[in-house]
N, C-alpha and C positions, 0 to 999 in steps of 0.2 A: 281186090286190095292186092296194092303192089307188094311184090314179092322182092327179098332181100337181095342186094346186088351180089356177085361175086366178092367184090373188094370188102363189102361188109361183112361177108363171111370171114373173109381173111383176118379182117380187125376182130372179130369175136374168137378168131381162132389163138391169136394172137395173146388176148386177153387172159384167157381161159389158161393157155401153158404159162402165164405169169403168174397167177394165181393158185395153180396146182403144181407143186412139183412133179419130177418125174420119176426120180429114185433117188434115193439116200446115198450121199457120195463117201467113198473111203476115207476117213480122218485120220490123220497120226502127226505127232509132233516128233519135229526132229530139229538138226542145228547143222549151219553152215560155219566153217571155220574159215573167216579172213587172215591167213598167216600175215600179209604186208603189212596189216593193221594192228596183228595181235588180237584180234575181236572177235569173238564168238555170238552169232546171231541166232537164240531161238526162234524156231519155225513152226506153224501149223498150216498144215497142208490139207486140201481138202480137193482130192480126185475125183473127178465125175464119172457113172458108170458108162461102159461101152468102149468103143474102139475107136481109131482113128483122131487125128489133130483136133485139138480145140484151143479155144481163145486162153489167155493168162490172165488174171486178175490179182493185184497186188495190194493189201490192205495193210495199211500204217495206222498203229492205235494213238490215242490221245497222251499228252504228257501225264506221267506216272502212271500209265498202263501197262498193256502185257499183249502177249499174242491172242489173249481170250477176246480181245476188242474185236469189233464186228462179225461177231458170233451168227446174229440173224441174218445178216446180208450173204455173210460168205456161205451160209448153209443153201442160201437159196439160189445164189447164183451157180454154186458147183453143183446142185439138183438139177438145174436146167441147162448144163454143158459147158460149163466153166470151170478152170483148173484154177483154184485159187489158193494163195499165199499170204498167212496172215505174219508181219513180219514185227519182233521185238526189238526196238532198241535199247541197247544198254547206254545208258548216262540220262536218259531220258523216260526211262520205264519206273516200274512201279519198285524198284530198290533204291528211287529217291527217298520212299516215305522209311523206308527200314533202319537207316542209319544216319550218322552226321548231327548237327545242332539245330537248335531252333525247330520252330511250329512246323507243323505238315505244309501250312501253305508257304513259310519261308525254302523250306527244303524244295517244293516243287519249283518255286519259281527259279532256284538255280538251275534248274535243268532247261526253263524256255529262255536259252540262247540262242545268239546266232551260230556261236561255235556249234552247238547243238542241232542245229535246222541241217548245218552243211555236212556233219557228219552222217545223219539220218540219211540226206540225201547218197551219199557215199554208200551205204548200206545198200539202198535199194539197187543201187548201178551193180555192184558186187552180186545181190543174188541173180540178176539177169544174167551176167557175165558166169557165176556157178552154173546156172542151168544149162547154159551152152556148153561151156564145157563140159559137163557131166553126159550130156546128148552126145557129145563128141567121142566121149569114152566109151559109150556102149551103155549107160546106166539105163534101165526100162523102166524105172520108177517116172524119171520126167520126158521120156520119149514121146509121150502125146501132146507136150505143149508147144503150140505154133509160136513162135516169138516174132513171127509178123504180124502177131493180131494180139497187142497187150495193152491192158487200160490201168490205170493207177485210181488208187482210192484211198479215204483217212478221213479220220475223225480230228478235229480239234487240232492240235499240234501236228497230227497226221494229215489233215488239208492243208494246213500251211506245208508241210511236205510236198502235199501234191501240187499244190500250187506252186511251189519252185522248180518240180520237176517239169511244170506244164510251162515256164520260161518265165514266171512273174519275177520283176526285178526288186532291189532294195536300196533305199536311198543311202548315198555315198558310193556305189562301187556300181561298175559295168558289169560286173562279172555275170556270167548265166550260169543257172545249177540246173539247166533243164537236160532230158535225156530224150533225144528224138526217136527211140524205140518205141516209146508210147503213142498211140494211136489216139486215145480218150482218156478221160479223166473224171472222176467224180469226187467234189471237196462237200464234206458232210462237216457243218460248223466252222466253215472259214474266219478269217480274221482280218480285216483292211488294213493295208500296211499304214503305220503309225507315222504320217509326213504331216509336218506344217505346209500351210498354203493350199492351193489348189493343183499342186503337181503330181496328185497320187496317180490321176488316170495313165501317165508315161510309165510308170512302173508296171502296167498290164498290159500293153500293145503289142509285146511278142507273145500272148496267150491265144495264139491263134488255133489250136485244135479242138475239138469238142471236148464242152466242158459243160457238166450239171453241179449247181450250188443249191445245196440241201440245208434249210435252216428251220427257226421257228420265232413266233412272237415274243417268249420267254427265255429263249437261248441266251443263256444270263452272260456276265461277264465273272469269269472265275479265277483271275488272279488279281483283278485290280488294275487291270492294263488298259481298261476304255473298251472291250471288246463287247459292247453292249448289243441286242438284238439288232439293233439299226444298222451296226458297223459292220455286222456277219453277213445282212443281207444287201449292203451296199458294195459286196468284191463282185457282183455280178452287175452291177450298173458302172462299173470302172473295164470292164472284157469289152474288148472291140467285139462287134456284130458277128456272125457266123457258127451256126451251131453252136448256140449258147443258151442255158435253159436256169432255171431257178423255180425250186418252189418253198414257199414260206407257211410251214404249219400252224394253224391255228392252235396256242396253247401247248406249243411244242419248246419245253427244256432241253440245255443243252446235253446231258447225259442220255435222252431218249433215242437221240442221234449215234452213241456209239455202239448200237447194235446187240444190247443185250448183255454187255458184260456187268454182272448184277455186283458185285463187289468193289467194282472201279465207281459205278454210279454212287453208291452209298457214302463213298468218299468223298466223290468232288461236290455233291449236291450242297454240300454244308459249306462252301466257299461263295455260292452264288449271294452276289449283294440282296438280293429280294429273298428270302428263304423261303418265304411263301409261294414262290413263283414254282412250282412244281408239277409235272404232268401229271393229271390223275390216269388209274390203270386203264380204264375206258378209251379214253384217248390216247393214251400209249399205244394200245393195241392198235386204234386205228391208223396212228402217223405208222406204225411200224409195218401193218399189213401194204399201207400207200407208197412205202418208201421201198421196198421190196419189188414190188410191181413197177413204177417209176424208174428206179435202177436197172434192174433186170430190159426192159423195155430199151431205156439209152443204148445198154450194152449190146442189146441184139440190132441197135441200128447202126452202130458205130464199129463194133468189132464183128458182126455176121452180116454186115451190109443187106440188112433186113430191111425192105423199103415200106413194107405195113408198119414195121415198127416206127421207124422214122415219120410215116404218114400220121400214125396216133399220136405222136406227140405232139405234131404240130395242129392236129383238129381234134383230138379227142381229150386230153390230157387234162385240161381245166374243167371239160365236164363232168371227167369223174372225180377230180378233187371236192366238187361243189363248195359246201361251207369249210370243208376240213381243212382247205390250204388255197392258199392264192399262187398262181402260175404265170411264169414270166419266160418267153424265149425271143430270140433275136439271131 
């Protein structure tokens, strides 16, 4: 009988680490004050156990969300050696639903603007600048953050924020919103640029760094802006080749990808065009476990330069998904 190779052993060890968290991270809420913009950002910080420098992952919530977004993903990443910061964006967060006029959907639509997208990217830039400032001042809270190894992630409007920082461009402007400090990106439920004709691919040609698109077959249109499941999946199709990945989970709805922020899910699911298109609990549990594993492996590959992780994405991810979803890479 043929004995397993050492490479196979490494792959098995990698998957075991992805599935079984190492230790509970230290979690706390705080705020960063941007005096230049008169803007206060609520944050949830997850710091992994141990010592030494670790990579940083930033998560951006969806429209009408909060720093609760991405809970499952952030917990898993932090438990496996990443410093994670969930950033809340005033102006496109849950406060949209608490004031103003009109229906909940009308209130949310007011926050889904190009101006707010720009503000969000400025929020993320400020968080990075502030961590660097605090490190320089000797603040021990952020001393472990390795600012040479950073990933940007987000769900829905947070995925659009992620794509902008990865250097997606927008119709009618040549302005870049990218930040070169990021080494890799994860976009959960992104949305293709809404432009006429066949010029969309041009908007994505500067997205050259590693990027992972996560979506589902019922990842529906939340605001009536045409973001149907095929349009979300098509973001990957527009990207230039080179370290790009996509998973389309079978029967994955929009809010299963926000990472377990229950109140946000209950609010948003009512806006999906097909209100019966909701992921059942058993399927959601499978999607969540596989999303944790896949995203962690992607981060390990590109922030920790883990060669077995990158090889697993190339050779084993599709097999592991089986009937749960469709895998693509280029």
